[in-house]
N, C-alpha and C positions, 0 to 999 in steps of 0.2 A: 605515389605519382611516378610516371615513367619519364626517363630522360629523353630529350629531343636534341636536335642539332644545336650547335653553339650559336649564341646570339650575343652580339656586342662583346665578344671576347670571353664569354662565360657560358656554361651549360644552361640551356633554357629548360622550361618545364612545360608539359603538355597542359592544355586547358585554356579556356577563354581568358582567364585572369592574367596568365603569363603573357599571352600574345598582346592583350590590351595594354598592360603595363609597359612591356618592352616598347611597343609602338609609341605610346605617349611619352616615355622617357627620351626616346631618340628625338622626337619633335621638340620637347622642352629643352633639351641640351643644345640643339641647333639654335633655338630662339635666344637662349641665355648667352651663348657665345657671341651672337650678333649684337645683343643689347648691351652687354657689359664689356665687350672687347675680348680679343683672344688671349691677351696676357693674363687678365684676372681670371678668366674662365679656366685656362689651362692650369693655373697655379692652384685654384681652390675647388672648382666644381668638376673638372674633368676626372679626378680620381674617385669621385663619389660613385657608389654602386647601390643598386636596389637591394633592400633587405626584406624583412618579414612584412607580409601584408595580411591584414585582418578584414575579411569582407563584411563582417557584422558591424564593426565600427568605422569601416572604410578608412583605416589608418595604415599608412605605408611608412616603413623605416628607410631612411637613406643613410648609408654607412660610410664612415671615414676612417682614415688610418690612425687618428689620434683624437683625444678629447679636445685638444687645442684647435684642430681643424674643424671639428664638428661645432664647437662653440663659436668660432670665428664666422663660419658660414651662416650659422643660425642668426648671429647678430647683424651681419651685413646683407644677407640675401634671403633670410628666412621668409619674410612676408612675400617677396617676389616668387619664391619657390611654391609657397602655399597657393598663391593666386594662380600660378601657371598650372598646377595640378588640378585645381578646381575647374579651370577653364578648359582642360583637356578632355573632359567628359570620360575619364577613365575609371570612375567609381572611387576616386580618392577625395575625401573631404578634409583629411588632416594628415600631416607628416611629422615624423620625429627624426631629428638629426642626431645620430649616435656614433660613438666609436665602435668599430667592428669588434665582435666578441673576442677575438684573439689578436695578438700583436703582429700576426703575419699580414694583417690588412683586412679589407672588406671581404665578406663571404658571398656565396652565391645566393641568388634570389630563392626564397622559399615562401610558398603560400601557406599561411597559418590559419587553419579552421578553428583551432582551439589554442589559446595562448599557452596552455600547459603542455602542448604536444608539438613543440617546434622540432623539426628534423635536423639532425647534425649533418653538416655539409662541409666539403673541403674548402680551404682558403683559396683565394685567387692566386694566379701565377704572378710573375714579375710584371706582367703587362699592366697590372693595376697600379704600379708605382707612378707617382706624379711625373709628368713630362718636364723636361728642362724648361725653365722659364726665360730663356733667351731665344732670339730669333736666328736660326742658322742661315736664313736668306741674306743676312748682313755679313759680308765677308770682306777680308782685306783687299781681295782683287777687284772688288767693286767700288773701292774708295779712291776717288781721284785726288791726287796730291799736287800741291804747289808750294810756293814759298810760305804761304800763310799757315799751312797745317803739316808740313813735312816732319817737324820734330815730334809732334803729337803722334803722328802715324807710326814713325819709327819706334818710338817709345812703347806704344801699345803692342806692336809686333814683338818687341823684345820681351815684354811682360808675358806674352802668350807663347813664347818659344819653348823649345825642348829644354834648353839650358836654363838653369836658375838665373834670373835677372840679377844684375848687380845693384839694383835699387828696388825699394818698395817702401811706402806705397807710391803709385804713379798718380799724380793729380793733374787732371785735364781741365782747363777752364776756357770759356769762350761764350759768345752770345748764343741766343736761341737759334736752332736750325743750322748750326755750322758743322755738325758731324760728330759731336761728342758721343751721343748714344749709339750711333753706327759703330764707332770704334769699340765701345764696350761690348756690343754683341759680336763684333768680328773677333775680338780677343777671346771671348768665351767659346766661339765656334772653333777657332784655331787651337786653343788649349785642349778642348775636348777631343779633337781629332787625334792628338798624340797621347792623351791621357784619358781614355774614355771612362775609366773607373773612378777618376778623381771627382770629388764633389765641386761643382761650379754653382755659385749662387749669385743671381742678379736681382736687385730690387732698387726701387727709387728710395730716396731718403724718407719720403712721405710714407711709403709702404713699411719701411723699417720702423718708423715711429708708430704706425697703426698696429703692426703685429706685436710690438713690444708692449704697448698699452693693453691690447687684448689679452696677451699672455699673462700680464699681471692680474687683470680682472678674473681670468680663468684659473689662476694659481698654477700656471704652466710656464713660469719663467725659466725653469731649469731646462725644459724641452726646447724653448726658444734659444737659450744660450748654447745648448748642445748642437742644435741645427746650424747656427752660424759658425761655431768654432770647428765644425767638421769640414768646412769649406777649404779647398786648396786654392781656389780663386774666388775672391769676393769682389763684386762690382756694385758700387753704390752710386746712383745717379742723382744729381741735383742736391748736393749735401747742404746747400744754403737753406733748405726748408726745415732743418732741425734747429735753426737759430732760436734761441730763447727757451728751448725745451730742455730743462735741466736734467731730469732723470733719463731722458732719451740720450742726451749727449754723454752722460756718465756711462751708460751701457755701451754706446758706440765706442767710446774711448777704451773701455776694457776689452771690447771685441777686437779692435784693431791691434791693441797691444798684445793680446794672446795670439792672434794670427801671425803677427810679425815674429814673435818669439818662436812660433812653431814652424817658421819658414814658409808660410803661405804667401800668396800673392794678392795684392789689393790694388784696385783701380777705383778712384773716386773722381767724380766730375762736379763742377759748379759753374755758375755764370760769371765768376770773377776769381781773381787770384786769392790764395789763402789770407794774405795780409789785408785784403779788402773785405773779407767776410765779417759782417757785424753780428754780434750776439752769439758767437761760437766760442766755446771754452778755449782758452789760450793753450791748454795742453793738447787739445785736438789739432789746433792750427800748427803747433810745433811739430807734431807727428806728421801731419800732411806735408808740411814744408820740408821735412827732413828727408823725403825721398826725392823724386824728380818731379818738378813742376813744369808743365808744358802748356802753352796757350795755343788757341786756334783763333787766328784773326779772321775777319770777314774776307771772303773770297775776292780776289782782285779780278779784273776783267779777263786776264788770260786763263785763270782757273775756271771762271764761269763758262768761258767758251769751251774749255776742255770737257767740263761736265756735260754740257749740252751736246757736244760731239759724240760723247760716249752713249748718251741716251738715243741720239738720232741713229746711231749704228745698229741698234737693236729694235727700233720702234716699228719698222716695216712701213707699209703704206698707210696713209698718203705721205709722199715725201715732204720733208721740211726744208725749204730752200735756205741758202746761206743768209739771205737778207733777214729772214725771220729769226735765225739763230743769233745773228748780231743784234737785232732789236731786243730779244729777250735778255741777252747778256748785259746789255747796256741799261736796260730799263728795270730789271728785277735785281736789285743790289742788296736787299736787306739780309737775306740768308739763303743758303743752298736749298733748304726744304721748300721755300716758296718758289724758287727758280724751277726746281724739278716739277712742282705742282702745276706751274703755269705751262710748262712744256707738255705735261701729261694731259692737261685740259684741252689744248689745241689738237693734239693727236687723237684723243678720244672723240672729240666732237667731229673731227674730219672723218674718222672711221665709221661713226654712227650715221652720219648724214651724207657721206659721199662728197662732201665739200672739199675742194682743193684748198690747201693751206698756202696763203700768200701774205704779204706784209699788211695789206689793208685788212684782211680777215683777222690777223693776229692783233693789230692795233685796236680793232673794235671789240674783240673778245676779251682782251686783257686791259681795257681802259681803266677799270677800277683798281686793279692790282698795280698798274703803273702809277696812278695818282697816289695810292697809299705809299708806295715805295719812295715817291718824291718827297713825302713828308717825314719819313722815318730816318732820323739822324741820331747818331749815338753821341754820348757825352765825350767819348774818346776822340771822335772826329772833331768835335767842337774844340776840345783842348788843343789838338794838333794844329787846327786852322788858326786859332788865336795866337798860339806860340809862334807860328810862322809869320803871321801878320805883324806881330810886334817884335819879331826877331829875338825871342828868348828861348831858352832850353825848354822843351815840353815837360821835363821833370819839375820845373818851377811851378807848374800848375798844382802840384801836390806837396810842394815844399812848405816850410814854416816861415820863409823869408817874408818880411813886410815892407821891403823897399818899394817905393812908388813905381819904379820901372817894372816890377814883378806883380805887385798887388793890383794895379789897375787892369792889366790884361787878364789876371785871374778873375777879377770881378766881372769883366766883360764876358768871360767864358761861363761863369756861373749864371749870369743873366740870360745868355743864349740857351744854356742847358735847361733853364726853367721855362723859357718860351718855346723851345723847339723840340723838346723831348717829353715823354710822359713820366719821367722820373720824379719821385717825390723829393721834397726838400731834404729830408734826412739822407736819402740815397745820394743826392747830388753832393751833399756835404761829405759823405763818406768817400766818394770817388775823388774829391778834391783834398786828399790827404787826411781823411778822418775828421773833418771839421764839423762843428755843430750846425744844426739847421738854422739857428739864429744868424750865423755868419752868412749863410746863403740869402736869407731875407734881407740883411743889411746890404749885401752886394746888389741885389735886384733893385732895391729902392734907390741906392746910390746911382746906378747906371740910368734908371728911369729919370731921375732928376737931372743928370748930366746931359741926357739927350735933349732935354728942353732948353738947356742953357749953353751947351757947347756943341756947335755945328760939327766940329772935327770928330767928336765921339759919336754923334749921330751918323755921320758918314761912314765911320769905321763899322758900326753895327750893321748898316745897310749893306755895305760891301761884303761883310762876313756872311750875312744871311743869304745873299745872292750866290756866293761861292758854295755854301753848304747845300742850298736847295738845288743848285745846278749839278 
């Protein structure tokens, strides 16, 4: 066969098979990236390259850098890949997912007419290496800071700086959509800018667990361990999802211990503080709390206005008036992600239809989001409101004191948490100082009975509900 121009970063081959397979593979890759998401695609499928093709059996090899990668993709995406190739009408009825023949990575495509006459070809260049699995578009200069997130922002910057940070790990916690993941990606981007050769590894806790389990099944645990321990910056998102997973927690503990001993940097996020995490090994909690713990509180009105001002500055036409910015900031309070999504929806609709954006238009377009936000109340907000109403220290909501002056407000707060949030009974109990779910049940029943017999309690509940909903 004769060499032709480079295709998709590798030398192509002349002939109809080569062109057909290359074209089909490009379309399949685009479809997979759209269907499974950029993060999964870039981590697992982007490094794959076409291998040997047998026209007689219509079998195509997809090559990966390791047995672990090939086995993982086969288990997670094998059926999807086979179906995609069959639907592509490229003459492929079956695929094999294999480790590349040498350790340098996947080889060039070769058309095999006889399985005993495979041609030797040169390995791919460094372009075949897997791309970084963090998003460079998330940067520190795009993160709007306020009182609610300033400590977390500064700590993430320090962790990503040129100088070795004075603390590790960094533990960031806060509710959904408040910017934790943005800070992880920003830290990865900033660190890679000054240390481009250093290994940076980002993964969710769920991905950590999945990869570890698959590595055990494929007898590739040593490769998994080596990959993690090579990281100079390890970022783990939503650590609460390994709760109750004994073997995964054991491996995670060994990983962070080894990385800390080696001077690596670690950032971990969760939806609540270490001491509030249920089902996590005490040794892990001790390690996480031994670094720096920084929380991200829900954005206050000033911060929400600042975020929207930043987006308006780069949005272009149609213009978004001040009245709409104020309406959004006051109406979408649950998290920053929803706030930005609501703004983007208005601007996109205005750009597509030519409709001017005014207050009436915004109220109509975002009616559902506004109603949903009116109902979303956190347990923390309930605790603070009840503490203020009954004039007690908010810390008493989590204390072990049983004095009536403390216990009754705590029961009221538990009752409201059950009625006004989607939290389960065990979750509510944990937030109230690690109490059992039966304690929450007792509190709910007690307050329900008191509302029937005590007008003052009923009035308190109604007043607190109005305050929280308003």
